[in-house]
Structures are given as C-alpha cells and as structure tokens.
LONU-926006 format. One record per residue (C-alpha): y, z, x; chain; residue number from 0. Coordinates in nm, 3 decimals. Each point is the difference from the previous one (the first is absolute). Layout:
LONU-926006
<site><y>Y</y><z>Z</z><x>X</x><chain>A</chain><resi>NUM</resi></site>
...
This chain:
LONU-926006
<site><y>6.591</y><z>8.017</z><x>3.206</x><chain>A</chain><resi>0</resi></site>
<site><y>0.024</y><z>0.212</z><x>-0.310</x><chain>A</chain><resi>1</resi></site>
<site><y>0.164</y><z>0.341</z><x>0.029</x><chain>A</chain><resi>2</resi></site>
<site><y>-0.279</y><z>0.248</z><x>-0.059</x><chain>A</chain><resi>3</resi></site>
<site><y>0.235</y><z>0.273</z><x>-0.116</x><chain>A</chain><resi>4</resi></site>
<site><y>0.097</y><z>-0.207</z><x>-0.300</x><chain>A</chain><resi>5</resi></site>
<site><y>-0.338</y><z>-0.143</z><x>-0.096</x><chain>A</chain><resi>6</resi></site>
<site><y>-0.168</y><z>0.127</z><x>-0.311</x><chain>A</chain><resi>7</resi></site>
<site><y>-0.287</y><z>-0.078</z><x>-0.206</x><chain>A</chain><resi>8</resi></site>
<site><y>-0.272</y><z>0.193</z><x>-0.058</x><chain>A</chain><resi>9</resi></site>
<site><y>-0.138</y><z>-0.135</z><x>-0.228</x><chain>A</chain><resi>10</resi></site>
<site><y>-0.144</y><z>0.189</z><x>-0.035</x><chain>A</chain><resi>11</resi></site>
<site><y>0.203</y><z>0.219</z><x>-0.176</x><chain>A</chain><resi>12</resi></site>
<site><y>0.008</y><z>-0.072</z><x>-0.373</x><chain>A</chain><resi>13</resi></site>
<site><y>0.182</y><z>0.266</z><x>-0.150</x><chain>A</chain><resi>14</resi></site>
<site><y>-0.263</y><z>0.053</z><x>0.240</x><chain>A</chain><resi>15</resi></site>
<site><y>-0.073</y><z>0.360</z><x>-0.002</x><chain>A</chain><resi>16</resi></site>
<site><y>-0.358</y><z>-0.079</z><x>-0.092</x><chain>A</chain><resi>17</resi></site>
<site><y>-0.048</y><z>-0.203</z><x>0.317</x><chain>A</chain><resi>18</resi></site>
<site><y>0.005</y><z>0.315</z><x>0.204</x><chain>A</chain><resi>19</resi></site>
<site><y>-0.311</y><z>0.113</z><x>-0.187</x><chain>A</chain><resi>20</resi></site>
<site><y>-0.328</y><z>-0.144</z><x>0.127</x><chain>A</chain><resi>21</resi></site>
<site><y>-0.211</y><z>-0.161</z><x>-0.268</x><chain>A</chain><resi>22</resi></site>
<site><y>0.292</y><z>-0.006</z><x>-0.242</x><chain>A</chain><resi>23</resi></site>
<site><y>-0.011</y><z>-0.236</z><x>-0.295</x><chain>A</chain><resi>24</resi></site>
<site><y>0.144</y><z>-0.351</z><x>0.019</x><chain>A</chain><resi>25</resi></site>
<site><y>0.121</y><z>0.051</z><x>-0.359</x><chain>A</chain><resi>26</resi></site>
<site><y>0.370</y><z>0.029</z><x>0.093</x><chain>A</chain><resi>27</resi></site>
<site><y>0.006</y><z>-0.326</z><x>0.195</x><chain>A</chain><resi>28</resi></site>
<site><y>0.133</y><z>-0.323</z><x>-0.150</x><chain>A</chain><resi>29</resi></site>
<site><y>-0.244</y><z>-0.281</z><x>-0.070</x><chain>A</chain><resi>30</resi></site>
<site><y>-0.062</y><z>-0.196</z><x>0.319</x><chain>A</chain><resi>31</resi></site>
<site><y>0.044</y><z>0.300</z><x>0.234</x><chain>A</chain><resi>32</resi></site>
<site><y>-0.294</y><z>0.188</z><x>0.150</x><chain>A</chain><resi>33</resi></site>
<site><y>-0.013</y><z>0.280</z><x>0.255</x><chain>A</chain><resi>34</resi></site>
<site><y>-0.321</y><z>0.093</z><x>0.178</x><chain>A</chain><resi>35</resi></site>
<site><y>-0.044</y><z>0.324</z><x>0.197</x><chain>A</chain><resi>36</resi></site>
<site><y>-0.188</y><z>-0.099</z><x>0.316</x><chain>A</chain><resi>37</resi></site>
<site><y>-0.002</y><z>0.337</z><x>0.177</x><chain>A</chain><resi>38</resi></site>
<site><y>0.153</y><z>0.347</z><x>-0.002</x><chain>A</chain><resi>39</resi></site>
<site><y>0.069</y><z>0.201</z><x>0.316</x><chain>A</chain><resi>40</resi></site>
<site><y>0.104</y><z>0.363</z><x>0.054</x><chain>A</chain><resi>41</resi></site>
<site><y>0.335</y><z>0.043</z><x>0.175</x><chain>A</chain><resi>42</resi></site>
<site><y>0.097</y><z>0.228</z><x>0.287</x><chain>A</chain><resi>43</resi></site>
<site><y>0.368</y><z>-0.089</z><x>-0.043</x><chain>A</chain><resi>44</resi></site>
<site><y>0.216</y><z>0.283</z><x>-0.140</x><chain>A</chain><resi>45</resi></site>
<site><y>0.115</y><z>-0.084</z><x>-0.354</x><chain>A</chain><resi>46</resi></site>
<site><y>-0.267</y><z>-0.270</z><x>-0.048</x><chain>A</chain><resi>47</resi></site>
<site><y>-0.312</y><z>0.103</z><x>-0.194</x><chain>A</chain><resi>48</resi></site>
<site><y>-0.199</y><z>-0.319</z><x>0.052</x><chain>A</chain><resi>49</resi></site>
<site><y>0.024</y><z>-0.370</z><x>0.076</x><chain>A</chain><resi>50</resi></site>
<site><y>-0.129</y><z>-0.264</z><x>-0.241</x><chain>A</chain><resi>51</resi></site>
<site><y>-0.099</y><z>-0.349</z><x>0.115</x><chain>A</chain><resi>52</resi></site>
<site><y>0.030</y><z>-0.249</z><x>-0.289</x><chain>A</chain><resi>53</resi></site>
<site><y>0.017</y><z>-0.368</z><x>-0.091</x><chain>A</chain><resi>54</resi></site>
<site><y>0.237</y><z>-0.137</z><x>-0.265</x><chain>A</chain><resi>55</resi></site>
<site><y>-0.037</y><z>-0.343</z><x>-0.156</x><chain>A</chain><resi>56</resi></site>
<site><y>0.259</y><z>-0.180</z><x>-0.215</x><chain>A</chain><resi>57</resi></site>
<site><y>-0.100</y><z>-0.319</z><x>-0.183</x><chain>A</chain><resi>58</resi></site>
<site><y>0.236</y><z>-0.302</z><x>0.022</x><chain>A</chain><resi>59</resi></site>
<site><y>0.312</y><z>0.040</z><x>-0.215</x><chain>A</chain><resi>60</resi></site>
<site><y>-0.043</y><z>0.376</z><x>-0.050</x><chain>A</chain><resi>61</resi></site>
<site><y>0.301</y><z>0.236</z><x>0.033</x><chain>A</chain><resi>62</resi></site>
<site><y>-0.008</y><z>0.379</z><x>0.001</x><chain>A</chain><resi>63</resi></site>
<site><y>0.292</y><z>0.247</z><x>0.003</x><chain>A</chain><resi>64</resi></site>
<site><y>-0.050</y><z>0.366</z><x>0.096</x><chain>A</chain><resi>65</resi></site>
<site><y>0.136</y><z>0.290</z><x>0.206</x><chain>A</chain><resi>66</resi></site>
<site><y>-0.168</y><z>0.048</z><x>0.339</x><chain>A</chain><resi>67</resi></site>
<site><y>-0.164</y><z>0.347</z><x>0.002</x><chain>A</chain><resi>68</resi></site>
<site><y>-0.097</y><z>0.039</z><x>0.367</x><chain>A</chain><resi>69</resi></site>
<site><y>0.037</y><z>-0.161</z><x>0.340</x><chain>A</chain><resi>70</resi></site>
<site><y>-0.255</y><z>-0.272</z><x>0.082</x><chain>A</chain><resi>71</resi></site>
<site><y>-0.054</y><z>-0.234</z><x>0.293</x><chain>A</chain><resi>72</resi></site>
<site><y>-0.097</y><z>-0.349</z><x>-0.123</x><chain>A</chain><resi>73</resi></site>
<site><y>-0.133</y><z>-0.330</z><x>0.136</x><chain>A</chain><resi>74</resi></site>
<site><y>-0.024</y><z>-0.327</z><x>-0.193</x><chain>A</chain><resi>75</resi></site>
<site><y>-0.345</y><z>-0.159</z><x>0.015</x><chain>A</chain><resi>76</resi></site>
<site><y>0.025</y><z>-0.285</z><x>-0.250</x><chain>A</chain><resi>77</resi></site>
<site><y>0.264</y><z>-0.198</z><x>-0.191</x><chain>A</chain><resi>78</resi></site>
<site><y>0.367</y><z>0.089</z><x>-0.028</x><chain>A</chain><resi>79</resi></site>
<site><y>0.207</y><z>0.278</z><x>-0.154</x><chain>A</chain><resi>80</resi></site>
<site><y>0.367</y><z>0.042</z><x>-0.091</x><chain>A</chain><resi>81</resi></site>
<site><y>0.128</y><z>0.358</z><x>-0.011</x><chain>A</chain><resi>82</resi></site>
<site><y>0.333</y><z>0.077</z><x>-0.165</x><chain>A</chain><resi>83</resi></site>
<site><y>0.125</y><z>0.347</z><x>0.090</x><chain>A</chain><resi>84</resi></site>
<site><y>0.227</y><z>0.091</z><x>-0.291</x><chain>A</chain><resi>85</resi></site>
<site><y>0.106</y><z>0.321</z><x>0.178</x><chain>A</chain><resi>86</resi></site>
<site><y>0.133</y><z>-0.171</z><x>0.316</x><chain>A</chain><resi>87</resi></site>
<site><y>0.077</y><z>-0.340</z><x>-0.157</x><chain>A</chain><resi>88</resi></site>
<site><y>-0.213</y><z>-0.182</z><x>0.260</x><chain>A</chain><resi>89</resi></site>
<site><y>-0.268</y><z>-0.265</z><x>-0.049</x><chain>A</chain><resi>90</resi></site>
<site><y>-0.292</y><z>-0.058</z><x>0.238</x><chain>A</chain><resi>91</resi></site>
<site><y>-0.258</y><z>-0.278</z><x>0.028</x><chain>A</chain><resi>92</resi></site>
<site><y>-0.343</y><z>0.077</z><x>0.146</x><chain>A</chain><resi>93</resi></site>
<site><y>-0.301</y><z>-0.214</z><x>0.085</x><chain>A</chain><resi>94</resi></site>
<site><y>-0.342</y><z>0.054</z><x>0.158</x><chain>A</chain><resi>95</resi></site>
<site><y>0.040</y><z>0.176</z><x>0.336</x><chain>A</chain><resi>96</resi></site>
<site><y>0.336</y><z>0.165</z><x>-0.082</x><chain>A</chain><resi>97</resi></site>
<site><y>0.028</y><z>0.379</z><x>0.030</x><chain>A</chain><resi>98</resi></site>
<site><y>0.239</y><z>0.239</z><x>-0.176</x><chain>A</chain><resi>99</resi></site>
<site><y>0.023</y><z>0.351</z><x>-0.140</x><chain>A</chain><resi>100</resi></site>
<site><y>0.112</y><z>0.157</z><x>-0.325</x><chain>A</chain><resi>101</resi></site>
<site><y>0.292</y><z>0.233</z><x>-0.065</x><chain>A</chain><resi>102</resi></site>
<site><y>-0.074</y><z>0.273</z><x>-0.257</x><chain>A</chain><resi>103</resi></site>
<site><y>0.217</y><z>0.020</z><x>-0.315</x><chain>A</chain><resi>104</resi></site>
<site><y>0.120</y><z>-0.363</z><x>0.027</x><chain>A</chain><resi>105</resi></site>
<site><y>-0.032</y><z>-0.211</z><x>-0.315</x><chain>A</chain><resi>106</resi></site>
<site><y>-0.161</y><z>-0.332</z><x>0.091</x><chain>A</chain><resi>107</resi></site>
<site><y>-0.132</y><z>-0.315</z><x>-0.164</x><chain>A</chain><resi>108</resi></site>
<site><y>-0.298</y><z>-0.177</z><x>0.159</x><chain>A</chain><resi>109</resi></site>
<site><y>-0.051</y><z>-0.365</z><x>-0.089</x><chain>A</chain><resi>110</resi></site>
<site><y>-0.267</y><z>-0.247</z><x>0.107</x><chain>A</chain><resi>111</resi></site>
<site><y>0.185</y><z>-0.336</z><x>-0.005</x><chain>A</chain><resi>112</resi></site>
<site><y>-0.294</y><z>-0.191</z><x>0.150</x><chain>A</chain><resi>113</resi></site>
<site><y>-0.297</y><z>-0.192</z><x>-0.137</x><chain>A</chain><resi>114</resi></site>
<site><y>-0.264</y><z>0.232</z><x>0.152</x><chain>A</chain><resi>115</resi></site>
<site><y>-0.059</y><z>0.374</z><x>-0.026</x><chain>A</chain><resi>116</resi></site>
<site><y>0.224</y><z>0.221</z><x>0.212</x><chain>A</chain><resi>117</resi></site>
<site><y>-0.187</y><z>0.278</z><x>0.177</x><chain>A</chain><resi>118</resi></site>
<site><y>0.107</y><z>0.272</z><x>0.238</x><chain>A</chain><resi>119</resi></site>
<site><y>-0.164</y><z>0.303</z><x>0.154</x><chain>A</chain><resi>120</resi></site>
<site><y>0.188</y><z>0.328</z><x>0.023</x><chain>A</chain><resi>121</resi></site>
<site><y>-0.031</y><z>0.354</z><x>0.128</x><chain>A</chain><resi>122</resi></site>
<site><y>0.177</y><z>0.254</z><x>-0.223</x><chain>A</chain><resi>123</resi></site>
<site><y>0.104</y><z>0.342</z><x>0.129</x><chain>A</chain><resi>124</resi></site>
<site><y>-0.074</y><z>0.233</z><x>-0.293</x><chain>A</chain><resi>125</resi></site>
<site><y>0.246</y><z>0.293</z><x>0.017</x><chain>A</chain><resi>126</resi></site>
<site><y>-0.137</y><z>0.352</z><x>0.006</x><chain>A</chain><resi>127</resi></site>
<site><y>0.079</y><z>0.200</z><x>-0.312</x><chain>A</chain><resi>128</resi></site>
C-alpha cells in the first residue's frame, strides 16, 4: 500500500496556478496534456474557497514537470502514470483504480509510459484568498 502522506501528483498542477481557475485556458499545458473542468462546488471548509472536480489526460510518452499549487485527491481511471517527486526524491507508479493525493509546493514530473492515454479524475481544494 502506498503511503498517502508522501503521494503527490496533481496533475494537475502545472506551474499550475491556472488550474485553480475554472474555465482557464489550456495554453500553458504541454502538447498531449488536457485538463477538463467537470464541476465546481462551493466549500464550507475554513481556508478552502471552492472545490474543483477535473479530469486530466496524458497521451502515451508525454512528460510534464511542474510545481503542485494545491492539494488534490486523485483516482486513476485509465492507463498508467509515473510520478517523480523531485522534492521528496520518491517515485510512484499508478494505474486505473489507484488513489492518491497531491502535496502543494512539491516539484513533480508526470509521465505516461504506456501505450494508451492515462486519465485520472481529481478534486482540488482551492485555497481561500
């Protein structure tokens, strides 16, 4: 079992400040990476302005390095993903059905080593300003 406290990804992150903004442009994403906002919910949690529900897709062979901007809870739905956490020095392998969460301010590289698209769904806790 993977240690949740050390799992990151977030893809959802890019230098990912724009991912916390609903309807934001995909312009800052590398070719082969897409992020779709599925829903946006208000939050009653102190310090959290809202919660975004999104889907990220990475084409086979694509890698993406960024700093995670906010905490997300993720679940793989398709393909496989390798996450290298440059901040902690750890590497994680995820596949469909795996769950993990992101750690803000960690520099990570996401790579799809498979032959099919990698996809995961994630809820991001957007911090209150």
